[in-house]
N, C-alpha and C positions, 0 to 999 in steps of 0.2 A: 502497500500498501502508498510506504513512507516514498521509492521506486516513482512513482506510480507519479503520486503527487512533482516529484523535486522532476521529474523531467517532463509534467507540464507549464510549470511554473522558470523554466526554460525555452523548452519553444513560448511562452509566451516576449521573455524578453528575448529573445533573437530578432524576434521580429525590426529592435528598434537595433542590430548589430550596423555599425559602422564601420567600412576595413579605411583603416589612414594606413595607407602603406610606407612604410619610412626608409627611403635608399640609405642608409648609416652603414658602414659596415658590421661585422658582428667582433664584440670581442667576451657574450656573458651569457654563457647560454642554460636555460632553467633545463630539467629532462624530465615530463612526468606517464610513470613508469607504471600498469598495470600488472602488480607484481604475481598477483593471482594465478596468472598462469608461464607469463615471462620472467625467469631467475633469470638473466644474464647480465644484469645491470653494472656490472662492474668489465664484462669483455665489452657492453656498449660504451661504457665513461675510454678504454682504450681506446677504442676504434676514434672517436672525436676527438682527444688527444695523440695518435698519429697524422690525422691530417691537419691536425693544425693548433686544434684550440686549447687555450693553457688550462689546465686541469684547477687550479684555485677561480677560472673564474667560470667552473660547468659548478651550477646546482640541481638535485636532483630531489625532487621529494618521490615515492613510491608508494602504489595504492594497494590495500590486500584487501578480501572481502572479509576473513576474521583472522581477525587478532588473536592469540587468544594472552590471558592472561598476565602470563610470567615471558611472556617472550620480550626478548630488550634486540633492540636493534643500536646502531650505530650508523644507524642514519635518518628523515623524518621521513613517514610511516603514520596516512592513519587513516580511515574506513568508512562508512557508514555512520557509524554511531557518533562520528565528529559532526553530522550535518546535525541538523532542528531540523520541523517539519517547515521554517518557514524559510528555508534554505542560507539558515548562517551558517559560519563555521562555525566551530569552539576548542579547536586545536591552533595553539601559536603557530606550531608545523605551516601547518596550509594559510594562512591569513598573510604571513613575513614571504610563505613562496610569493604569493597573488599579488604582494605588493609593491617585491619587488620591478624595475623595470631591465627584461633579461632584450638582447638585440636577438636574440631569438632560440621561444620557446617550438620544445618538439616534444606533442602530444606523444610515446607512444606507447597506445593503443588502438587497436583496433575491433573492437565489441564494443557499443556504446552504455558506458553505465554513466547514469546520470552522476555523482561527486565526481569524474573527470572529469564530463561533457562541462554542469560547472567550476571546477578550477583551467579547466581549459579559458573559456566564456570569459572568466572576469578576472584571465591572467592580467594584466600592464605592459607583460612584452610586444614590440614595438612589429616583429614577426612570426608569425607562427607557421609551423610544418609539421604537418599527424597525414596520414592514411584519407586513403581515398574513399573507405569504407563510413566512414566519420560523416555527420551531418556537415556539408560544403560551407557552414555558414560559417563556421566555426576556427578556418583557419586559410591563409595566405595561402599555401602552396601543398598539395597534396600529395602523394610517391603511392603510388599499387604495389603493395607486395604483400607478404601472409611479415606480421612481428617476430616469427622464428628465423628468422634471415635479418638479422640486420645487418651485417654486413651490404646484400644489398639498397637496403635502405639508407645507409650513411653513404655508402658511390653516388648513389643519386642524388642526395638534397646536395652533395659536398660538389658532385659535377654542375646542379644547376644552379646553385650559390655562387659556384665563377664567371657561371653563364649571366649571373644578376647585378658579379662585380658585389655582392658581397662578402667575399671574403677576396 
């Protein structure tokens, strides 16, 4: 029920989306990952570093469907429990991530889940990239591939970022 209400609220807010695409070069990168089924977070970040992005300028936020009580993470993680019924986030990690002005936000999930869509939509990133299976109004650039092949995603992303003079 909560997912349904969050998606409905998101769809209302997407009707007012303005794409303000900026031509700045990319130095800071935010990565939003769905760790419910993709667990190669470190390899993904290493691939970004191999393509010239500084590790100090990469921020990762992970989503999980379920977080056990005793689980401890060395990186920010959130779940559906961190969102109230009015689509407000209670996690400081999520609000900090949303408020950062990234040059590039990589929405690395290919299945639409309301919490991930909300973070992507509310992010203050100047350029957003993601999968083509996600709502087209959320991202400026979309890549058609599967989430398991992150090398293909990153190579395609950097190929087009060079064409767009973003790196």
